[in-house]
DRENPA-3360 file (N, C-alpha, C; in nm, 2 decimals, always signed):
BEGIN
1 = ASSSAAPA = +16.24/-16.43/+6.06/+16.12/-16.37/+5.96/+16.04/-16.56/+5.93 ~ +15.93/-16.57/+5.93/+15.84/-16.66/+5.94/+15.86/-16.77/+5.79 ~ +15.95/-16.83/+5.80/+15.96/-16.95/+5.66/+15.77/-16.97/+5.64 ~ +15.66/-16.95/+5.72/+15.51/-16.99/+5.69/+15.41/-16.90/+5.62 ~ +15.49/-16.71/+5.72/+15.44/-16.58/+5.55/+15.40/-16.66/+5.51 ~ +15.30/-16.59/+5.40/+15.21/-16.51/+5.33/+15.25/-16.47/+5.24 ~ +15.30/-16.46/+5.08/+15.39/-16.36/+5.00/+15.29/-16.24/+5.05 ~ +15.39/-16.12/+5.01/+15.25/-16.03/+5.02/+15.18/-15.97/+4.84;
9 = SKASGAPA = +15.13/-15.91/+4.84/+15.05/-15.86/+4.74/+15.10/-15.74/+4.69 ~ +15.17/-15.69/+4.58/+15.25/-15.63/+4.53/+15.12/-15.43/+4.52 ~ +15.00/-15.49/+4.50/+14.94/-15.38/+4.46/+14.91/-15.32/+4.55 ~ +14.87/-15.39/+4.73/+14.76/-15.39/+4.85/+14.92/-15.38/+4.97 ~ +14.98/-15.46/+4.92/+15.01/-15.49/+5.08/+14.98/-15.60/+5.11 ~ +14.86/-15.61/+5.10/+14.79/-15.77/+5.25/+14.83/-15.85/+5.14 ~ +14.86/-15.97/+5.21/+14.86/-16.09/+5.24/+14.84/-16.19/+5.11 ~ +14.90/-16.20/+5.00/+14.80/-16.29/+4.89/+14.70/-16.40/+4.87;
17 = FTKVENLA = +14.77/-16.52/+4.99/+14.67/-16.58/+5.02/+14.67/-16.57/+5.20 ~ +14.56/-16.63/+5.25/+14.52/-16.57/+5.40/+14.52/-16.75/+5.43 ~ +14.46/-16.83/+5.39/+14.53/-17.00/+5.46/+14.47/-17.08/+5.36 ~ +14.61/-17.10/+5.36/+14.59/-17.29/+5.29/+14.51/-17.47/+5.28 ~ +14.50/-17.44/+5.14/+14.38/-17.54/+5.20/+14.37/-17.64/+5.08 ~ +14.33/-17.82/+5.11/+14.34/-17.96/+5.13/+14.22/-17.97/+5.07 ~ +14.20/-17.96/+4.97/+14.06/-17.92/+4.88/+14.08/-18.16/+4.82 ~ +13.87/-18.23/+4.85/+13.98/-18.31/+4.86/+13.76/-18.40/+4.71;
25 = VWAIARRP = +13.81/-18.37/+4.64/+13.66/-18.51/+4.56/+13.64/-18.61/+4.61 ~ +13.50/-18.60/+4.68/+13.48/-18.76/+4.74/+13.35/-18.82/+4.62 ~ +13.34/-18.92/+4.60/+13.23/-18.97/+4.54/+13.19/-19.13/+4.63 ~ +13.10/-19.16/+4.62/+13.00/-19.29/+4.68/+13.07/-19.46/+4.65 ~ +13.12/-19.57/+4.60/+13.12/-19.62/+4.62/+13.00/-19.73/+4.69 ~ +12.96/-19.85/+4.56/+12.86/-19.95/+4.70/+12.89/-20.11/+4.70 ~ +12.91/-20.13/+4.80/+12.91/-20.33/+4.82/+12.73/-20.31/+4.77 ~ +12.80/-20.43/+4.69/+12.63/-20.53/+4.65/+12.61/-20.64/+4.73;
33 = RDGPAEFL = +12.43/-20.54/+4.71/+12.39/-20.62/+4.92/+12.40/-20.75/+4.85 ~ +12.40/-20.89/+4.74/+12.39/-21.01/+4.76/+12.56/-21.08/+4.78 ~ +12.62/-20.96/+4.83/+12.76/-21.07/+4.85/+12.77/-21.18/+4.99 ~ +12.97/-21.24/+5.00/+12.99/-21.29/+5.07/+12.83/-21.25/+5.25 ~ +12.85/-21.37/+5.31/+12.83/-21.29/+5.45/+12.91/-21.25/+5.51 ~ +13.02/-21.34/+5.51/+13.15/-21.32/+5.55/+13.27/-21.30/+5.47 ~ +13.37/-21.30/+5.52/+13.50/-21.23/+5.42/+13.61/-21.18/+5.49 ~ +13.77/-21.31/+5.42/+13.88/-21.22/+5.43/+13.90/-21.16/+5.42;
41 = AEVTKDGK = +13.99/-21.05/+5.43/+14.06/-20.91/+5.43/+14.17/-20.89/+5.47 ~ +14.26/-20.91/+5.43/+14.45/-20.92/+5.43/+14.52/-20.77/+5.43 ~ +14.57/-20.71/+5.51/+14.63/-20.61/+5.57/+14.74/-20.56/+5.64 ~ +14.88/-20.53/+5.60/+15.03/-20.52/+5.63/+15.08/-20.39/+5.72 ~ +15.09/-20.43/+5.78/+15.16/-20.32/+5.89/+15.27/-20.21/+5.85 ~ +15.25/-20.13/+5.79/+15.44/-20.08/+5.74/+15.47/-20.00/+5.78 ~ +15.49/-19.92/+5.99/+15.47/-19.82/+6.04/+15.44/-19.74/+6.04 ~ +15.39/-19.69/+5.88/+15.37/-19.54/+5.93/+15.19/-19.51/+5.89;
49 = QKLGVNVD = +15.15/-19.58/+5.92/+15.00/-19.51/+5.88/+14.87/-19.64/+5.95 ~ +14.79/-19.58/+6.02/+14.75/-19.71/+6.11/+14.60/-19.66/+6.09 ~ +14.61/-19.85/+6.17/+14.52/-19.97/+6.07/+14.39/-19.82/+6.03 ~ +14.37/-19.74/+6.09/+14.24/-19.63/+6.12/+14.09/-19.71/+6.05 ~ +14.10/-19.71/+6.16/+13.93/-19.80/+6.29/+13.92/-19.76/+6.39 ~ +13.75/-19.73/+6.42/+13.78/-19.76/+6.54/+13.62/-19.86/+6.58 ~ +13.64/-19.99/+6.69/+13.57/-20.04/+6.64/+13.47/-20.09/+6.87 ~ +13.34/-20.11/+6.92/+13.34/-20.17/+6.99/+13.34/-20.32/+7.00;
57 = HLDGRSGL = +13.43/-20.35/+7.13/+13.43/-20.44/+7.22/+13.29/-20.51/+7.22 ~ +13.17/-20.44/+7.20/+13.10/-20.49/+7.25/+13.01/-20.58/+7.41 ~ +13.01/-20.74/+7.37/+13.05/-20.80/+7.52/+13.08/-20.83/+7.57 ~ +13.22/-20.82/+7.40/+13.35/-20.93/+7.48/+13.33/-21.05/+7.43 ~ +13.22/-21.08/+7.33/+13.25/-21.23/+7.33/+13.15/-21.23/+7.17 ~ +13.12/-21.11/+7.12/+13.05/-21.19/+6.98/+13.15/-21.10/+6.85 ~ +13.27/-21.05/+6.89/+13.34/-21.02/+6.82/+13.35/-20.88/+6.80 ~ +13.42/-20.81/+6.71/+13.39/-20.65/+6.72/+13.37/-20.58/+6.60;
65 = LLRRVDAG = +13.27/-20.44/+6.75/+13.23/-20.34/+6.58/+13.26/-20.24/+6.51 ~ +13.28/-20.22/+6.38/+13.36/-20.18/+6.36/+13.22/-20.04/+6.32 ~ +13.31/-19.88/+6.44/+13.20/-19.78/+6.40/+13.24/-19.69/+6.33 ~ +13.37/-19.68/+6.33/+13.45/-19.65/+6.21/+13.51/-19.64/+6.14 ~ +13.51/-19.59/+5.93/+13.68/-19.63/+5.93/+13.72/-19.47/+5.88 ~ +13.85/-19.47/+5.90/+13.95/-19.33/+5.91/+14.01/-19.36/+5.84 ~ +14.15/-19.25/+5.81/+14.23/-19.28/+5.72/+14.27/-19.38/+5.74 ~ +14.37/-19.48/+5.74/+14.46/-19.57/+5.69/+14.45/-19.64/+5.65;
73 = LVESFNHE = +14.50/-19.81/+5.70/+14.54/-19.93/+5.62/+14.44/-19.96/+5.58 ~ +14.31/-19.95/+5.65/+14.17/-20.06/+5.64/+14.09/-19.94/+5.51 ~ +14.09/-19.77/+5.47/+14.05/-19.79/+5.36/+14.13/-19.74/+5.18 ~ +14.27/-19.76/+5.24/+14.36/-19.81/+5.16/+14.33/-19.91/+5.09 ~ +14.29/-20.01/+5.13/+14.23/-20.17/+5.15/+14.07/-20.11/+5.10 ~ +14.01/-20.09/+5.10/+13.89/-20.00/+5.07/+13.93/-19.99/+4.87 ~ +14.00/-19.84/+4.84/+14.07/-19.85/+4.80/+14.06/-19.92/+4.66 ~ +14.14/-20.06/+4.73/+14.26/-20.13/+4.61/+14.15/-20.22/+4.60;
81 = VHASGDCG = +14.03/-20.19/+4.68/+13.97/-20.34/+4.68/+13.86/-20.28/+4.58 ~ +13.81/-20.16/+4.58/+13.75/-20.09/+4.48/+13.81/-20.06/+4.35 ~ +13.91/-20.04/+4.32/+14.00/-20.01/+4.24/+14.00/-20.21/+4.12 ~ +13.97/-20.30/+4.20/+13.96/-20.44/+4.18/+13.90/-20.42/+4.08 ~ +13.68/-20.39/+4.15/+13.58/-20.36/+4.15/+13.59/-20.51/+4.20 ~ +13.62/-20.55/+4.29/+13.52/-20.63/+4.42/+13.48/-20.56/+4.49 ~ +13.40/-20.49/+4.47/+13.29/-20.41/+4.63/+13.28/-20.50/+4.75 ~ +13.22/-20.63/+4.73/+13.14/-20.74/+4.85/+13.24/-20.77/+4.96;
89 = RLILPGDL = +13.42/-20.69/+4.88/+13.51/-20.73/+4.98/+13.54/-20.54/+5.06 ~ +13.38/-20.41/+5.06/+13.52/-20.40/+5.10/+13.41/-20.37/+5.30 ~ +13.49/-20.24/+5.32/+13.51/-20.31/+5.49/+13.42/-20.15/+5.49 ~ +13.31/-20.16/+5.59/+13.19/-20.03/+5.57/+13.18/-20.02/+5.80 ~ +13.13/-19.96/+5.81/+13.12/-19.95/+5.93/+13.00/-20.03/+5.98 ~ +13.00/-20.08/+6.13/+12.82/-20.13/+6.14/+12.89/-20.31/+6.05 ~ +13.01/-20.36/+5.99/+13.10/-20.47/+5.99/+13.12/-20.52/+6.11 ~ +13.16/-20.65/+6.18/+13.18/-20.76/+6.25/+13.36/-20.82/+6.29;
97 = ILAVNDVG = +13.38/-20.79/+6.30/+13.57/-20.94/+6.30/+13.51/-20.99/+6.39 ~ +13.57/-21.07/+6.28/+13.52/-21.22/+6.37/+13.62/-21.27/+6.44 ~ +13.72/-21.27/+6.34/+13.91/-21.29/+6.38/+13.98/-21.24/+6.37 ~ +14.09/-21.24/+6.38/+14.25/-21.20/+6.31/+14.28/-21.25/+6.39 ~ +14.42/-21.31/+6.28/+14.49/-21.36/+6.23/+14.42/-21.55/+6.29 ~ +14.46/-21.61/+6.42/+14.39/-21.75/+6.44/+14.30/-21.68/+6.55 ~ +14.33/-21.54/+6.61/+14.25/-21.49/+6.69/+14.08/-21.50/+6.73 ~ +14.00/-21.59/+6.76/+13.87/-21.55/+6.71/+13.82/-21.51/+6.82;
105 = VSGGAQAM = +13.66/-21.44/+6.78/+13.58/-21.48/+6.94/+13.60/-21.56/+7.02 ~ +13.63/-21.68/+7.04/+13.61/-21.74/+7.09/+13.75/-21.70/+7.25 ~ +13.83/-21.66/+7.18/+13.98/-21.61/+7.27/+13.99/-21.49/+7.27 ~ +13.82/-21.38/+7.29/+13.76/-21.27/+7.30/+13.81/-21.17/+7.21 ~ +13.71/-21.02/+7.25/+13.75/-20.89/+7.16/+13.83/-20.80/+7.23 ~ +13.91/-20.87/+7.32/+14.05/-20.88/+7.39/+14.16/-20.84/+7.34 ~ +14.15/-20.99/+7.27/+14.27/-21.08/+7.25/+14.31/-21.05/+7.13 ~ +14.20/-21.07/+7.02/+14.19/-20.97/+6.91/+14.20/-20.82/+6.91;
113 = AQEIQQAL = +14.14/-20.70/+6.91/+14.19/-20.65/+6.95/+14.37/-20.67/+7.02 ~ +14.51/-20.67/+7.14/+14.56/-20.71/+7.17/+14.68/-20.75/+7.03 ~ +14.64/-20.86/+6.92/+14.64/-20.91/+6.77/+14.73/-20.82/+6.68 ~ +14.56/-20.74/+6.68/+14.59/-20.63/+6.55/+14.73/-20.51/+6.72 ~ +14.75/-20.50/+6.78/+14.82/-20.46/+6.81/+14.99/-20.53/+6.70 ~ +15.00/-20.62/+6.84/+15.07/-20.72/+6.78/+15.14/-20.74/+6.62 ~ +15.04/-20.81/+6.64/+15.08/-20.84/+6.49/+15.18/-20.80/+6.33 ~ +15.22/-20.78/+6.28/+15.27/-20.73/+6.09/+15.11/-20.73/+6.02;
121 = HLRLRIRR = +15.16/-20.77/+6.01/+15.04/-20.85/+5.92/+14.87/-20.96/+5.97 ~ +14.78/-20.86/+5.99/+14.70/-20.88/+5.95/+14.55/-21.00/+5.90 ~ +14.56/-21.07/+5.91/+14.40/-21.19/+5.83/+14.27/-21.16/+5.90 ~ +14.21/-21.07/+5.84/+14.10/-21.06/+5.96/+13.98/-21.10/+5.87 ~ +13.84/-21.23/+5.94/+13.78/-21.24/+5.86/+13.68/-21.17/+5.96 ~ +13.59/-21.16/+5.84/+13.49/-21.03/+5.79/+13.34/-21.01/+5.84 ~ +13.26/-21.04/+5.92/+13.10/-21.07/+5.91/+13.02/-20.87/+5.85 ~ +12.97/-20.94/+5.72/+12.84/-20.83/+5.61/+12.84/-20.71/+5.75;
129 = GPSWAFAY = +12.84/-20.64/+5.77/+12.72/-20.57/+5.85/+12.57/-20.47/+5.74 ~ +12.52/-20.41/+5.82/+12.33/-20.32/+5.71/+12.40/-20.23/+5.63 ~ +12.62/-20.18/+5.67/+12.60/-20.13/+5.54/+12.56/-20.12/+5.39 ~ +12.58/-20.08/+5.33/+12.61/-20.12/+5.20/+12.71/-19.98/+5.07 ~ +12.71/-19.85/+5.13/+12.83/-19.79/+5.07/+12.95/-19.69/+5.16 ~ +13.04/-19.58/+5.10/+13.10/-19.55/+5.16/+13.16/-19.42/+5.07 ~ +13.19/-19.28/+5.13/+13.23/-19.19/+5.08/+13.33/-19.17/+5.01 ~ +13.45/-19.16/+4.96/+13.63/-19.14/+4.99/+13.60/-19.11/+4.98;
137 = AASRFFAP = +13.75/-19.00/+4.91/+13.75/-18.96/+4.88/+13.85/-18.94/+4.72 ~ +13.82/-18.89/+4.68/+13.83/-18.98/+4.44/+13.95/-18.98/+4.47 ~ +13.98/-18.73/+4.52/+14.04/-18.72/+4.44/+14.14/-18.62/+4.51 ~ +14.21/-18.61/+4.59/+14.24/-18.51/+4.67/+14.37/-18.42/+4.61 ~ +14.33/-18.23/+4.61/+14.47/-18.14/+4.53/+14.46/-18.02/+4.68 ~ +14.63/-17.95/+4.61/+14.67/-17.83/+4.73/+14.55/-17.76/+4.67 ~ +14.52/-17.60/+4.69/+14.53/-17.55/+4.66/+14.47/-17.37/+4.79 ~ +14.64/-17.31/+4.77/+14.62/-17.25/+4.81/+14.56/-17.11/+4.82;
145 = HISPLRWP = +14.56/-17.05/+4.70/+14.47/-17.01/+4.56/+14.29/-16.96/+4.69 ~ +14.24/-17.08/+4.70/+14.15/-17.10/+4.74/+14.08/-17.08/+4.91 ~ +14.04/-17.00/+4.99/+14.02/-16.97/+5.12/+13.87/-16.88/+5.16 ~ +13.80/-16.99/+5.30/+13.61/-16.93/+5.26/+13.68/-16.72/+5.30 ~ +13.76/-16.69/+5.39/+13.89/-16.54/+5.39/+13.83/-16.47/+5.29 ~ +13.88/-16.46/+5.22/+13.79/-16.45/+5.07/+13.69/-16.49/+4.94 ~ +13.65/-16.47/+4.98/+13.47/-16.50/+4.90/+13.47/-16.33/+4.84 ~ +13.47/-16.36/+4.79/+13.40/-16.24/+4.65/+13.25/-16.13/+4.77;
153 = PVVWSS = +13.28/-16.08/+4.78/+13.11/-16.01/+4.80/+13.01/-15.98/+4.75 ~ +12.87/-15.99/+4.86/+12.73/-16.06/+4.83/+12.75/-15.90/+4.79 ~ +12.62/-15.88/+4.69/+12.60/-15.75/+4.64/+12.45/-15.75/+4.62 ~ +12.30/-15.71/+4.77/+12.27/-15.73/+4.75/+12.12/-15.60/+4.69 ~ +12.07/-15.64/+4.57/+12.00/-15.59/+4.49/+11.90/-15.53/+4.55 ~ +11.77/-15.52/+4.54/+11.60/-15.47/+4.58/+11.50/-15.45/+4.49;
% end
């Protein structure tokens, strides 16, 4: 017997639920437009989470362009910064990483990427990009009783 089988409904014998759902409530945080042009962000790798960024090396000498912020250490940093009210230090897509620890743009984008891979503690010098807001999961909850496969039937009337 599979441990992932859904419990049967007593009345019909059909599964009581057909798909497990993880739901999230999303919110938007704004970065003030008059914040610092550059700022420092420090994150420490815990061995469990990824850094959670997608970067572009550009020309190899300009820094690392943040294309996307995914789940991981940077997203956690953003949650902490947002909770503290210091939204000028949010790390957003479009920002440019100018240095990782003591490795700057003069060392090249490849050297900065290598430092991100090897170091446990990262001190990132970031230049703000054009982004002014980001969406984040304000609350997550587990609701196995809700499934798109079990919506109530639509009744059409003329």
